[in-house]
C-alpha positions as semicolon CSV with decimal commas, in nm:
position;residue;x (nm);y (nm);z (nm)
1;M;2,996;-9,508;-2,129
2;V;3,012;-9,377;-1,765
3;S;3,287;-9,534;-1,565
4;P;3,184;-9,669;-1,226
5;S;3,288;-9,449;-0,941
6;T;3,574;-9,551;-0,727
7;P;3,594;-9,539;-0,347
8;N;3,808;-9,231;-0,365
9;D;3,548;-9,060;-0,582
10;A;3,272;-9,152;-0,342
11;A;3,464;-9,026;-0,049
12;S;3,536;-8,699;-0,226
13;E;3,168;-8,647;-0,317
14;F;3,078;-8,725;0,040
15;E;3,313;-8,465;0,172
16;H;3,182;-8,215;-0,077
17;V;2,823;-8,280;0,032
18;R;2,920;-8,256;0,392
19;L;3,090;-7,914;0,331
20;L;2,786;-7,784;0,154
21;A;2,562;-7,894;0,434
22;A;2,784;-7,723;0,688
23;L;2,779;-7,400;0,483
24;V;2,395;-7,420;0,457
25;E;2,365;-7,475;0,831
26;A;2,599;-7,192;0,917
27;S;2,431;-6,932;0,690
28;D;2,231;-6,650;0,857
29;D;1,986;-6,665;0,572
30;A;1,687;-6,901;0,600
31;I;1,748;-7,196;0,372
32;N;1,486;-7,464;0,340
33;G;1,356;-7,718;0,088
34;A;1,001;-7,823;0,000
35;D;0,850;-8,087;-0,226
36;L;0,596;-8,020;-0,497
37;D;0,309;-8,020;-0,239
38;G;0,481;-7,750;-0,045
39;I;0,579;-7,974;0,246
40;I;0,894;-7,855;0,411
41;T;1,178;-8,116;0,371
42;S;1,479;-7,927;0,516
43;W;1,535;-7,641;0,757
44;N;1,862;-7,471;0,861
45;A;1,956;-7,273;1,169
46;G;1,907;-6,950;0,978
47;A;1,548;-7,047;0,907
48;E;1,498;-7,117;1,275
49;K;1,634;-6,773;1,372
50;I;1,431;-6,582;1,112
51;Y;1,096;-6,769;1,134
52;G;1,120;-6,882;1,502
53;Y;1,039;-7,246;1,426
54;T;1,291;-7,531;1,507
55;A;1,362;-7,795;1,241
56;E;1,159;-8,044;1,435
57;E;0,857;-7,798;1,429
58;A;0,897;-7,712;1,065
59;I;0,994;-8,023;0,874
60;G;0,693;-8,205;0,751
61;R;0,460;-7,911;0,773
62;S;0,332;-7,698;0,480
63;V;0,511;-7,373;0,394
64;G;0,164;-7,204;0,420
65;M;0,234;-7,175;0,788
66;L;0,473;-6,896;0,695
67;T;0,215;-6,704;0,497
68;P;0,026;-6,421;0,692
69;T;-0,343;-6,489;0,754
70;G;-0,565;-6,352;0,485
71;A;-0,275;-6,312;0,236
72;M;-0,227;-6,516;-0,081
73;D;-0,007;-6,824;-0,058
74;V;0,286;-6,631;-0,186
75;E;0,525;-6,921;-0,172
76;G;0,281;-7,148;-0,343
77;T;0,230;-6,892;-0,614
78;L;0,598;-6,847;-0,652
79;R;0,659;-7,224;-0,661
80;S;0,401;-7,258;-0,931
81;G;0,613;-7,022;-1,130
82;L;0,907;-7,263;-1,103
83;A;0,738;-7,508;-1,334
84;G;0,948;-7,371;-1,625
85;G;1,264;-7,463;-1,435
86;K;1,377;-7,101;-1,391
87;P;1,459;-6,959;-1,050
88;I;1,285;-6,659;-0,895
89;I;1,541;-6,422;-0,750
90;G;1,511;-6,150;-0,488
91;Q;1,127;-6,129;-0,462
92;A;1,011;-5,906;-0,175
93;V;0,757;-6,089;0,036
94;V;0,601;-6,063;0,384
95;A;0,609;-6,379;0,603
96;R;0,471;-6,468;0,940
97;H;0,697;-6,534;1,239
98;R;0,615;-6,810;1,481
99;D;0,501;-6,540;1,735
100;G;0,256;-6,394;1,481
101;S;0,459;-6,085;1,392
102;L;0,527;-6,001;1,027
103;I;0,866;-5,990;0,875
104;E;0,980;-5,861;0,541
105;L;1,200;-6,097;0,339
106;S;1,396;-6,105;0,011
107;L;1,309;-6,447;-0,119
108;T;1,494;-6,652;-0,388
109;L;1,331;-6,979;-0,510
110;S;1,522;-7,236;-0,712
111;P;1,376;-7,553;-0,867
112;V;1,507;-7,893;-0,750
113;L;1,540;-8,137;-1,040
114;D;1,576;-8,516;-1,060
115;D;1,817;-8,695;-1,289
116;D;1,570;-8,667;-1,571
117;G;1,543;-8,284;-1,542
118;R;1,198;-8,293;-1,386
119;V;1,101;-8,045;-1,105
120;I;1,057;-8,249;-0,787
121;G;1,067;-7,967;-0,532
122;S;1,205;-7,625;-0,447
123;S;1,480;-7,475;-0,260
124;A;1,418;-7,138;-0,078
125;V;1,670;-6,882;0,046
126;A;1,515;-6,600;0,247
127;R;1,693;-6,293;0,394
128;D;1,534;-6,079;0,664
129;I;1,511;-5,723;0,525
130;T;1,272;-5,586;0,788
131;E;1,524;-5,347;0,945
132;A;1,672;-5,250;0,615
133;Q;1,320;-5,175;0,478
134;R;1,241;-4,970;0,793
135;K;1,563;-4,768;0,752
136;R;1,488;-4,724;0,382
137;T;1,132;-4,610;0,456
138;A;1,263;-4,376;0,726
139;A;1,524;-4,238;0,490
140;E;1,263;-4,184;0,215
141;H;1,037;-4,012;0,468
142;E;1,324;-3,789;0,580
143;R;1,406;-3,704;0,219
144;D;1,040;-3,613;0,158
145;R;1,044;-3,392;0,467
146;L;1,367;-3,230;0,360
147;A;1,230;-3,173;0,013
148;F;0,913;-3,017;0,156
149;A;1,109;-2,803;0,400
150;Q;1,336;-2,682;0,124
151;E;1,043;-2,595;-0,093
152;L;0,882;-2,390;0,186
153;A;1,209;-2,217;0,266
154;H;1,314;-2,178;-0,105
155;V;1,638;-2,358;-0,023
156;G;1,800;-2,587;-0,272
157;S;2,084;-2,828;-0,214
158;V;2,352;-3,002;-0,418
159;E;2,585;-3,289;-0,354
160;L;2,878;-3,378;-0,579
161;N;3,065;-3,703;-0,529
162;M;3,420;-3,631;-0,644
163;L;3,518;-3,993;-0,658
164;T;3,235;-4,107;-0,882
165;G;3,145;-3,782;-1,047
166;H;2,786;-3,828;-0,954
167;R;2,577;-3,509;-0,906
168;W;2,258;-3,480;-0,704
169;W;2,038;-3,175;-0,705
170;S;1,723;-3,131;-0,484
171;D;1,394;-3,055;-0,653
172;E;1,400;-2,706;-0,513
173;Y;1,740;-2,644;-0,659
174;F;1,599;-2,711;-1,005
175;R;1,300;-2,488;-0,931
176;I;1,513;-2,195;-0,806
177;H;1,706;-2,208;-1,131
178;G;1,393;-2,242;-1,345
179;L;1,498;-2,584;-1,478
180;P;1,296;-2,906;-1,533
181;I;1,381;-3,179;-1,287
182;I;1,606;-3,438;-1,451
183;P;1,795;-3,737;-1,296
184;D;2,145;-3,661;-1,404
185;P;2,225;-3,280;-1,399
186;T;2,560;-3,181;-1,554
187;E;2,820;-2,909;-1,484
188;E;2,733;-2,758;-1,820
189;L;2,376;-2,723;-1,710
190;W;2,481;-2,547;-1,391
191;L;2,709;-2,312;-1,589
192;S;2,431;-2,228;-1,827
193;V;2,224;-2,068;-1,563
194;L;2,496;-1,857;-1,402
195;H;2,459;-1,496;-1,498
196;P;2,728;-1,408;-1,763
197;E;2,859;-1,110;-1,565
198;D;2,895;-1,330;-1,245
199;R;3,001;-1,657;-1,409
200;E;3,381;-1,620;-1,378
201;R;3,362;-1,490;-1,026
202;V;3,146;-1,787;-0,917
203;R;3,371;-2,039;-1,096
204;Q;3,676;-1,890;-0,933
205;V;3,535;-1,932;-0,580
206;W;3,440;-2,291;-0,658
207;H;3,790;-2,354;-0,792
208;D;3,941;-2,209;-0,471
209;L;3,716;-2,441;-0,263
210;E;3,812;-2,748;-0,464
211;S;4,182;-2,653;-0,425
212;G;4,159;-2,676;-0,051
213;G;4,006;-2,334;0,037
214;P;3,775;-2,277;0,324
215;P;3,391;-2,289;0,296
216;F;3,241;-1,987;0,125
217;K;2,927;-1,777;0,114
218;L;2,849;-1,583;-0,203
219;V;2,566;-1,355;-0,333
220;H;2,534;-1,365;-0,712
221;R;2,284;-1,369;-0,996
222;I;2,147;-1,647;-1,204
223;L;1,979;-1,624;-1,547
224;R;1,683;-1,862;-1,583
225;P;1,614;-2,015;-1,926
226;S;1,315;-1,789;-1,944
227;G;1,542;-1,480;-1,931
228;E;1,448;-1,389;-1,577
229;V;1,730;-1,269;-1,353
230;R;1,727;-1,379;-0,987
231;W;1,959;-1,327;-0,697
232;V;2,073;-1,625;-0,488
233;H;2,283;-1,669;-0,171
234;T;2,520;-1,972;-0,211
235;S;2,702;-2,157;0,075
236;A;2,931;-2,437;-0,009
237;A;3,187;-2,664;0,174
238;A;3,419;-2,941;0,080
239;E;3,477;-3,284;0,251
240;H;3,815;-3,434;0,254
241;R;3,928;-3,775;0,369
242;D;4,304;-3,832;0,427
243;G;4,377;-3,521;0,230
244;V;4,165;-3,631;-0,068
245;L;3,857;-3,430;-0,178
246;V;3,564;-3,667;-0,176
247;R;3,250;-3,452;-0,164
248;L;3,127;-3,099;-0,234
249;L;2,814;-2,975;-0,070
250;E;2,610;-2,661;-0,169
251;T;2,299;-2,484;-0,048
252;V;2,124;-2,206;-0,243
253;V;1,861;-1,962;-0,119
254;D;1,664;-1,743;-0,359
255;I;1,697;-1,388;-0,207
256;T;1,566;-1,190;-0,500
257;E;1,281;-1,016;-0,311
258;R;1,510;-0,928;-0,022
259;K;1,779;-0,801;-0,257
260;L;1,535;-0,580;-0,450
261;A;1,398;-0,440;-0,124
262;E;1,753;-0,363;-0,002
263;E;1,844;-0,196;-0,336
264;A;1,524;0,007;-0,324
265;L;1,599;0,117;0,030
266;E;1,959;0,208;-0,070
267;R;1,829;0,404;-0,358
268;Q;1,593;0,594;-0,133
269;A;1,880;0,654;0,115
270;F;2,102;0,812;-0,147
271;Q;1,869;0,906;-0,433
272;D;1,600;1,174;-0,451
273;P;1,275;0,986;-0,527
274;L;1,129;1,263;-0,749
275;T;1,420;1,344;-0,988
276;G;1,637;1,034;-0,949
277;L;1,943;1,264;-0,860
278;A;2,175;1,217;-0,573
279;N;2,022;1,333;-0,241
280;R;2,176;1,539;0,037
281;A;2,330;1,234;0,211
282;L;2,522;1,126;-0,103
283;L;2,605;1,485;-0,190
284;T;2,788;1,542;0,135
285;N;2,996;1,223;0,084
286;R;3,089;1,326;-0,272
287;I;3,199;1,671;-0,163
288;E;3,425;1,535;0,108
289;R;3,569;1,289;-0,135
290;V;3,659;1,546;-0,408
291;L;3,788;1,789;-0,145
292;E;4,035;1,530;-0,029
293;E;4,146;1,464;-0,395
294;A;4,176;1,841;-0,449
295;R;4,406;1,872;-0,145
296;Q;4,628;1,600;-0,279
297;N;4,633;1,741;-0,635
298;G;4,651;2,112;-0,543
299;T;4,327;2,188;-0,731
300;Q;3,994;2,355;-0,638
301;V;3,641;2,221;-0,598
302;G;3,350;2,424;-0,725
303;V;3,009;2,398;-0,562
304;L;2,707;2,558;-0,742
305;F;2,391;2,611;-0,537
306;L;2,074;2,663;-0,754
307;D;1,735;2,777;-0,642
308;V;1,428;2,815;-0,873
309;N;1,302;3,167;-0,853
310;R;0,936;3,212;-0,752
311;F;0,886;2,838;-0,732
312;K;0,618;2,886;-0,465
313;V;0,419;3,076;-0,722
314;V;0,418;2,776;-0,952
315;N;0,301;2,547;-0,672
316;D;0,034;2,780;-0,551
317;G;-0,083;2,878;-0,902
318;L;-0,068;2,540;-1,091
319;G;-0,057;2,293;-0,802
320;H;0,208;2,051;-0,665
321;A;0,186;1,821;-0,969
322;A;0,299;2,109;-1,192
323;G;0,575;2,195;-0,947
324;D;0,693;1,837;-0,949
325;S;0,689;1,833;-1,321
326;L;0,906;2,150;-1,328
327;L;1,164;1,992;-1,098
328;I;1,174;1,675;-1,305
329;Q;1,226;1,863;-1,625
330;L;1,484;2,096;-1,469
331;A;1,678;1,797;-1,342
332;A;1,694;1,655;-1,695
333;R;1,823;1,986;-1,834
334;L;2,085;2,018;-1,562
335;R;2,210;1,664;-1,647
336;S;2,271;1,780;-2,009
337;A;2,467;2,084;-1,888
338;V;2,709;1,926;-1,638
339;R;3,018;1,723;-1,720
340;P;3,011;1,346;-1,678
341;T;3,250;1,372;-1,388
342;D;3,035;1,632;-1,197
343;T;2,784;1,538;-0,925
344;L;2,436;1,672;-0,960
345;A;2,207;1,654;-0,656
346;R;1,867;1,772;-0,539
347;F;1,938;1,944;-0,211
348;A;1,584;2,016;-0,089
349;G;1,264;2,142;-0,244
350;D;1,347;2,357;-0,546
351;E;1,724;2,367;-0,456
352;F;1,990;2,183;-0,662
353;V;2,367;2,145;-0,600
354;I;2,644;2,073;-0,857
355;V;2,990;1,965;-0,750
356;C;3,277;2,008;-0,992
357;S;3,636;1,905;-0,929
358;G;3,951;2,063;-1,089
359;V;3,785;2,395;-1,179
360;G;3,851;2,767;-1,138
361;P;3,627;3,076;-1,159
362;G;3,615;3,065;-1,542
363;E;3,488;2,710;-1,559
364;V;3,214;2,752;-1,296
365;H;3,089;3,069;-1,459
366;D;3,077;2,890;-1,798
367;L;2,875;2,611;-1,641
368;A;2,640;2,868;-1,477
369;R;2,582;3,034;-1,822
370;R;2,509;2,685;-1,985
371;I;2,257;2,623;-1,710
372;A;2,100;2,966;-1,765
373;A;2,071;2,894;-2,132
374;E;1,905;2,560;-2,071
375;V;1,655;2,717;-1,835
376;Q;1,561;2,994;-2,075
377;V;1,367;2,750;-2,300
378;P;1,010;2,749;-2,170
379;F;0,881;2,451;-1,968
380;D;0,559;2,266;-2,048
381;L;0,380;2,211;-1,722
382;L;0,071;2,011;-1,771
383;G;-0,023;2,203;-2,085
384;H;0,092;2,542;-1,949
385;E;0,395;2,708;-2,106
386;L;0,609;2,866;-1,829
387;F;0,931;3,066;-1,829
388;V;1,139;3,025;-1,514
389;S;1,481;3,140;-1,399
390;V;1,729;3,010;-1,143
391;S;1,961;3,187;-0,900
392;I;2,310;3,030;-0,872
393;G;2,558;3,072;-0,592
394;I;2,915;2,957;-0,637
395;A;3,172;2,861;-0,379
396;L;3,535;2,772;-0,462
397;S;3,725;2,562;-0,214
398;S;4,034;2,637;-0,014
399;S;4,252;2,377;0,153
400;A;4,071;2,415;0,489
401;D;3,713;2,398;0,361
402;T;3,469;2,126;0,460
403;A;3,160;2,006;0,269
404;E;2,933;2,188;0,512
405;A;3,137;2,507;0,473
406;L;3,126;2,503;0,096
407;L;2,754;2,436;0,092
408;H;2,692;2,728;0,333
409;Q;2,910;2,959;0,126
410;A;2,737;2,866;-0,208
411;D;2,387;2,905;-0,030
412;T;2,494;3,246;0,093
413;A;2,617;3,346;-0,257
414;M;2,284;3,220;-0,410
415;Y;2,091;3,476;-0,204
416;S;2,318;3,743;-0,332
417;A;2,247;3,622;-0,691
418;K;1,875;3,649;-0,620
419;D;1,923;4,014;-0,516
420;T;2,143;4,105;-0,811
421;G;1,965;3,899;-1,076
422;R;2,283;3,774;-1,233
423;I;2,236;3,472;-1,458
424;D;2,594;3,351;-1,463
425;G;2,612;3,290;-1,087
426;V;2,771;3,480;-0,801
427;V;3,090;3,358;-0,631
428;F;3,092;3,373;-0,256
429;E;3,300;3,648;-0,092
430;S;3,371;3,689;0,280
431;S;3,186;4,026;0,265
432;M;2,853;3,850;0,205
433;H;2,709;3,881;0,551
434;R;2,355;3,981;0,475
435;R;2,204;3,636;0,516
436;A;2,432;3,554;0,800
437;G;2,332;3,882;0,966
438;A;1,965;3,789;0,932
439;R;2,038;3,457;1,099
440;L;2,226;3,646;1,375
441;D;1,925;3,870;1,414
442;I;1,703;3,569;1,465
443;G;1,952;3,423;1,715
444;S;1,958;3,748;1,912
445;Q;1,581;3,770;1,933
446;L;1,509;3,406;1,996
447;P;1,616;3,393;2,364
448;R;1,347;3,650;2,437
449;A;1,085;3,466;2,244
450;I;0,978;3,253;2,545
451;E;0,979;3,549;2,780
452;R;0,763;3,755;2,540
453;D;0,521;3,460;2,501
454;E;0,593;3,449;2,119
455;L;0,635;3,078;2,092
456;E;0,327;2,860;2,023
457;V;0,271;2,488;2,008
458;Y;0,075;2,370;1,706
459;Y;-0,081;2,019;1,694
460;Q;-0,124;1,772;1,406
461;P;-0,335;1,463;1,475
462;I;-0,217;1,111;1,431
463;V;-0,512;0,895;1,319
464;D;-0,606;0,525;1,338
465;V;-0,603;0,427;0,969
466;V;-0,885;0,173;0,998
467;R;-1,112;0,328;1,251
468;Q;-1,049;0,688;1,141
469;V;-1,025;0,810;1,495
470;P;-0,754;1,032;1,654
471;L;-0,482;0,841;1,847
472;A;-0,242;1,122;1,930
473;F;-0,126;1,470;1,840
474;E;0,230;1,562;1,737
475;A;0,347;1,886;1,901
476;L;0,505;2,126;1,649
477;L;0,683;2,448;1,745
478;R;0,589;2,788;1,585
479;W;0,725;3,138;1,643
480;R;0,485;3,418;1,612
481;H;0,714;3,721;1,566
482;P;0,562;4,064;1,640
483;R;0,686;4,205;1,306
484;H;0,729;3,904;1,076
485;G;0,420;3,689;1,180
486;L;0,474;3,322;1,181
487;V;0,844;3,239;1,133
488;S;0,913;2,913;0,960
489;P;1,078;2,654;1,186
490;C;1,332;2,609;0,906
491;D;1,454;2,965;0,987
492;F;1,485;2,951;1,364
493;I;1,526;2,582;1,462
494;P;1,878;2,553;1,307
495;V;1,974;2,873;1,489
496;A;1,835;2,725;1,816
497;E;2,023;2,412;1,758
498;E;2,358;2,579;1,691
499;T;2,327;2,817;1,984
500;G;2,200;2,549;2,226
501;L;1,880;2,744;2,289
502;I;1,692;2,438;2,162
503;V;1,734;2,272;2,508
504;S;1,539;2,542;2,694
505;I;1,290;2,577;2,406
506;G;1,246;2,200;2,393
507;R;1,182;2,199;2,766
508;W;0,913;2,465;2,715
509;V;0,745;2,271;2,438
510;L;0,747;1,954;2,647
511;V;0,590;2,109;2,947
512;N;0,318;2,291;2,754
513;A;0,232;2,001;2,519
514;L;0,203;1,752;2,800
515;A;-0,007;1,978;3,015
516;Q;-0,241;2,057;2,727
517;T;-0,277;1,683;2,627
518;Q;-0,354;1,589;2,992
519;H;-0,622;1,862;2,986
520;W;-0,779;1,706;2,671
521;R;-0,748;1,358;2,824
522;S;-0,936;1,460;3,133
523;Q;-1,192;1,704;2,990
524;V;-1,283;1,586;2,640
525;P;-1,520;1,292;2,631
526;G;-1,357;0,986;2,468
527;A;-1,002;1,140;2,470
528;S;-0,880;0,960;2,787
529;G;-0,643;0,752;2,569
530;L;-0,503;1,044;2,366
531;R;-0,121;1,044;2,335
532;I;0,122;1,328;2,259
533;A;0,434;1,306;2,040
534;V;0,708;1,557;2,104
535;N;1,020;1,591;1,890
536;L;1,373;1,581;2,040
537;S;1,660;1,740;1,851
538;A;2,012;1,606;1,838
539;R;2,128;1,870;2,090
540;Q;1,846;1,779;2,328
541;L;1,939;1,413;2,306
542;Q;2,291;1,486;2,417
543;D;2,175;1,706;2,713
544;P;2,267;1,523;3,039
545;C;1,952;1,670;3,200
546;L;1,712;1,533;2,938
547;F;1,583;1,244;3,155
548;D;1,508;1,472;3,445
549;T;1,347;1,725;3,210
550;V;1,103;1,458;3,081
551;A;1,041;1,311;3,422
552;D;0,960;1,653;3,567
553;A;0,730;1,745;3,277
554;I;0,535;1,419;3,319
555;T;0,499;1,473;3,697
556;E;0,397;1,837;3,651
557;A;0,140;1,751;3,391
558;G;0,010;1,456;3,585
559;I;0,007;1,251;3,270
560;D;0,060;0,882;3,231
561;P;0,417;0,826;3,093
562;S;0,269;0,579;2,837
563;A;0,074;0,865;2,680
564;V;0,407;1,039;2,590
565;E;0,600;0,957;2,277
566;L;0,942;1,111;2,211
567;E;1,040;1,138;1,843
568;I;1,407;1,134;1,740
569;T;1,533;1,153;1,380
570;E;1,783;0,901;1,261
571;S;2,040;1,165;1,203
572;A;2,004;1,283;1,565
573;L;2,058;0,927;1,681
574;L;2,378;0,898;1,482
575;K;2,542;1,198;1,638
576;N;2,651;0,980;1,924
577;V;2,499;0,634;1,916
578;E;2,628;0,500;2,242
579;C;2,532;0,803;2,442
580;S;2,193;0,813;2,276
581;M;2,138;0,451;2,359
582;V;2,204;0,511;2,733
583;T;1,973;0,808;2,743
584;L;1,686;0,632;2,547
585;T;1,714;0,322;2,760
586;R;1,657;0,535;3,077
587;L;1,367;0,711;2,910
588;R;1,208;0,389;2,799
589;A;1,235;0,257;3,152
590;L;1,038;0,563;3,267
591;G;0,743;0,433;3,051
592;V;0,751;0,673;2,758
593;G;0,735;0,557;2,396
594;L;1,028;0,621;2,165
595;S;0,980;0,673;1,792
596;I;1,231;0,709;1,511
597;D;1,114;1,001;1,302
598;D;1,166;1,030;0,919
599;F;1,265;0,662;0,909
600;G;1,443;0,549;0,593
601;T;1,637;0,873;0,528
602;G;1,926;0,773;0,755
603;Y;2,055;0,452;0,583
604;S;2,355;0,406;0,804
605;S;2,142;0,377;1,122
606;L;1,972;0,056;1,017
607;S;2,243;-0,160;1,183
608;Y;2,159;0,007;1,512
609;L;1,780;-0,036;1,495
610;S;1,766;-0,375;1,664
611;R;1,978;-0,240;1,956
612;L;1,777;0,080;2,027
613;P;1,486;0,062;2,277
614;V;1,243;0,226;2,035
615;T;0,873;0,143;2,019
616;S;0,769;0,273;1,682
617;L;0,893;0,398;1,336
618;K;0,759;0,696;1,141
619;I;0,790;0,631;0,772
620;D;0,923;0,943;0,601
621;R;0,684;1,122;0,373
622;S;0,922;1,079;0,076
623;F;0,831;0,707;0,087
624;V;0,454;0,775;0,133
625;D;0,442;1,032;-0,161
626;G;0,473;0,752;-0,414
627;L;0,200;0,526;-0,274
628;G;-0,118;0,513;-0,488
629;G;0,075;0,675;-0,774
630;G;0,324;0,598;-1,045
631;D;0,619;0,516;-0,825
632;L;0,662;0,144;-0,862
633;H;0,930;0,129;-0,588
634;A;0,721;0,303;-0,321
635;R;0,498;0,015;-0,220
636;P;0,776;-0,256;-0,181
637;I;0,980;-0,001;0,017
638;V;0,703;0,068;0,258
639;A;0,613;-0,295;0,279
640;A;0,981;-0,380;0,355
641;I;0,986;-0,123;0,639
642;T;0,659;-0,252;0,772
643;M;0,778;-0,612;0,772
644;M;1,101;-0,520;0,936
645;A;0,910;-0,319;1,204
646;S;0,676;-0,614;1,263
647;A;0,971;-0,857;1,309
648;L;1,113;-0,623;1,566
649;G;0,779;-0,568;1,746
650;L;0,755;-0,197;1,647
651;D;0,451;0,007;1,560
652;V;0,446;0,199;1,230
653;I;0,321;0,554;1,158
654;A;0,306;0,686;0,805
655;E;0,378;1,061;0,762
656;G;0,274;1,303;0,497
657;V;-0,057;1,135;0,389
658;E;-0,240;1,365;0,144
659;T;-0,449;1,153;-0,087
660;Q;-0,713;0,877;-0,070
661;G;-0,495;0,659;-0,287
662;Q;-0,213;0,676;-0,032
663;L;-0,469;0,589;0,249
664;R;-0,594;0,287;0,061
665;E;-0,239;0,156;0,012
666;L;-0,170;0,205;0,381
667;E;-0,478;0,004;0,464
668;R;-0,367;-0,276;0,232
669;L;-0,023;-0,279;0,397
670;E;-0,191;-0,298;0,742
671;I;-0,020;0,010;0,870
672;G;-0,207;0,113;1,184
673;A;-0,153;0,486;1,213
674;A;-0,085;0,788;0,993
675;Q;-0,082;1,167;0,982
676;G;-0,103;1,427;0,714
677;F;-0,294;1,698;0,538
678;L;-0,560;1,439;0,440
679;W;-0,690;1,473;0,797
680;A;-0,559;1,813;0,920
681;R;-0,267;2,051;0,889
682;P;-0,085;2,155;1,212
683;M;-0,336;2,354;1,420
684;H;-0,330;2,621;1,689
685;V;-0,431;2,482;2,033
686;G;-0,784;2,626;2,002
687;D;-0,844;2,481;1,657
688;A;-0,692;2,150;1,765
689;G;-0,938;2,131;2,055
690;T;-1,226;2,215;1,824
691;W;-1,107;1,946;1,584
692;L;-1,088;1,694;1,862
693;T;-1,425;1,765;2,015
694;G;-1,591;1,793;1,678
695;G;-1,480;1,444;1,578
696;K;-1,317;1,575;1,254
697;S;-1,110;1,265;1,203
698;R;-1,260;1,179;0,869
699;P;-1,012;1,176;0,581
700;D;-1,174;1,486;0,424
701;A;-1,180;1,685;0,737
702;G;-0,836;1,833;0,703
703;R;-0,914;2,000;0,378
704;T;-1,117;2,273;0,556
705;Q;-0,852;2,342;0,821
706;P;-0,650;2,668;0,792
707;A;-0,289;2,606;0,686
708;A;-0,017;2,684;0,936
709;A;0,330;2,803;0,841
710;G;0,598;2,541;0,818
């Protein structure tokens, strides 16, 4: 039996109801009631603010006025769902404001029951989520844009909440690591794709970061589940609040292609592309290093200089392929003869150098005999059995020797070995002056070569790869000696460089080449745009009068400066970079083009490339040789150089093109210009004029041209 309520109970209940009514009225949410017919029975201040209707305007009207035109009666539908007496919580709906605008709401409907438990109406609580939805949509759009940008740039990102332990990886991060996208990546999953050889190093830098270290950047390898190894560049930073680590952020870029291109360029810079041995650049560094060690230890360094006897006969008789095969096989045999600590290098052509530390005359002669024994076994050259021999010159270091001096001594001793026919090598002695005397003879006669009109300029065409028309000629110096015939530039250019004669000789070449080119430009139909490329040596580049020499030659020839291209090797540039840059800047301001010759062979100059005022790069023939053939590294190297040149706004010219296969690869790589025997060998001025007027710019034209020395 229910006891009748007392006045105190009634007062308490009244106070409770009054408090609830005040809370409802003060709420920012829209709170309203409706009967079973959908007629609004109550309306608070929050409803007035959200919907725009006052209580007087809303009470007594149907809730349908809040439903957008053309839409279903959402509230009616929801209220019909209340028949079972269960509330509907947090339903997202769109309502209509008094001014006609649409608003997004989170709606909760609760049934109103009578004393018998029957539904007699509904109570609605609505919260305006329009701004929240807009921000959520904008955030989702921004995430989509970020994900798309990361996918385009191959950049993945990671966020680790150190307070909750939650990890978030971007989709691109999963893709970079070759992993399926999952919602909850773990540290174990991350560790599993780190390359085993890099794992501890990577974990250590992360540990340092988490321990308060600075942000880091790191290049390392990952190992995808498929077994593929990729290179990535990782950047990471930590976020602290009041000294507490709260968040770790990481970005990862897949740099595999760039890394492979860099490694290929570095291999080419220090590795002979044919034999895989060290090249001259690496050889010099190794000699200097072991010489320093020898000075500290009181020991000697031995340098063996090897030359294949009558190698030219092999090339001329069996072809260059057979010659290359001989060099490759010889390199393999030399590897088996030297000690693991020795350095074996291909110096140039058919010349090899071996550097041994901690040796004396007995050890180097023993090594020479082992090499001779290896070489005595016949070589199989494309089905031809051939016996060859080598001449070995030996130099043993003193405390004052340099790498250059040792190489020169061993080279001199090698020529003595050729004369004597000794198979166990000849050690350099100070009395060996025959070769030096020959060079002195050249040096004494060279100053008179210009006076006696013995110097000649030969011309090799530079051709448009696509249109197969001549773009320019490269001027090449030759010495026609009255007794010895054409003297190879390799024999007299170094002498001219050493003695300084190269400055006057270079001026002579420049004046004659520019005058001849201007004659062709003005007299040969269709040759008005012909350009001329002239080589500058390191000594010329350091000549303080070089700018005036070039300017005077241009004025004297009456040629447009833009038709003149000056070629400088990377090694010449590195003699004095700052001085070279000043001179080249002045020349470029004159209007002439500037080209880096034999590009790719001077690795250390890459850092200066963006600073130099050059206009073009000439890709060294050692890179071009492998195109269209079996060298898998050749194409990506040439492509990398081409892309780098394009990024810097430089033209590209390929040197040493000899085959149709190489030409096709150049076309695919969109290299605009090239030169080589495929079109023509260097030609005397008369032959060059005939070639130019005869239109012999087809890729097969050069095969009929007479070969010039050098």
